[in-house]
Steps between C-alpha positions, in 0.01 A plus 500: 500500500593860562420802283806418288362154418769324704462286809582693816823354648367548853194292414720226354727496806202481736346219295826303516516556877139376532582187295784420743268538799231288331745216433560473875133402536467623859249782458165455673372856454562671166456872431457610136459857385637846443699752708239493775561128540877536462500766772345268757826309524702817559484490879661162574424500874128566442487262202663219698273553800182505291579235241827324588333184627341449156828509309380787280633610163435850370491505120389862469667729245453876484309611192351158434169465324276197469668392176843500667387271783331271248821490293699396806248227576524375141880500521565275795472716808287232667717204397578316822261707712193365673392784729202455728378851422571771244440871554457697177513882501497620141317730260577848630771561239267382224247762607756778527616413146144547373373143480127468546383324819348209308831411333676525837247260648557258210874518569448425869276203422759375250754497784259319734415245229869432442561459873210256528618295201848474651355399836668792674329539832173403649403857569529827315491848645430761233569861575406747233411866512293532186276773371142457608576322828765737633645843450855516374741783572701462183721803535673472835476478878387861536195421287430191714517703822266765356251233389504334843440837668191554285346155546528208743645178354481152650835406344790697356777326306811708458779463246833562671657674199253778422637833377487819711387310812599136550270237649659505846462876541149495350399224745646699791293803400185289465548361852549849641165595349 
């Protein structure tokens, strides 16, 4: 639900689209998550080259939190699907909204438990940038670039839709050093 207490029409449309894909039953690799996940499918040529052979489905929605993914799971998004693996990237929006890390972790494990009960996949890949195990540049890409200049990181995950400096430009600047 949005701030007005109503279901976001974009969320509903995406959920309906996901239900249609699920009914086809062809997906072997399922992606669940937020705008970071949704953005991975944005470059079709790269997506197809990297994942095409696995008949992937990207069920990422911008702004999603753990409770949104769990709701979709509880409302049929897996009906007809039997993926071999599921990649889950979720929790960042919970943290930016002020949720404590422990409740975010509980939400993630709720998603994993649901996936296991439904028999969705033999393997799970969990990606989560949570407080305590990673630094999060909550504001924008400029903040991420400044943080990376001050300290070396083994891994940087970039949201494509950050304000002031989007993920592509921030990544370019990080590569330039």
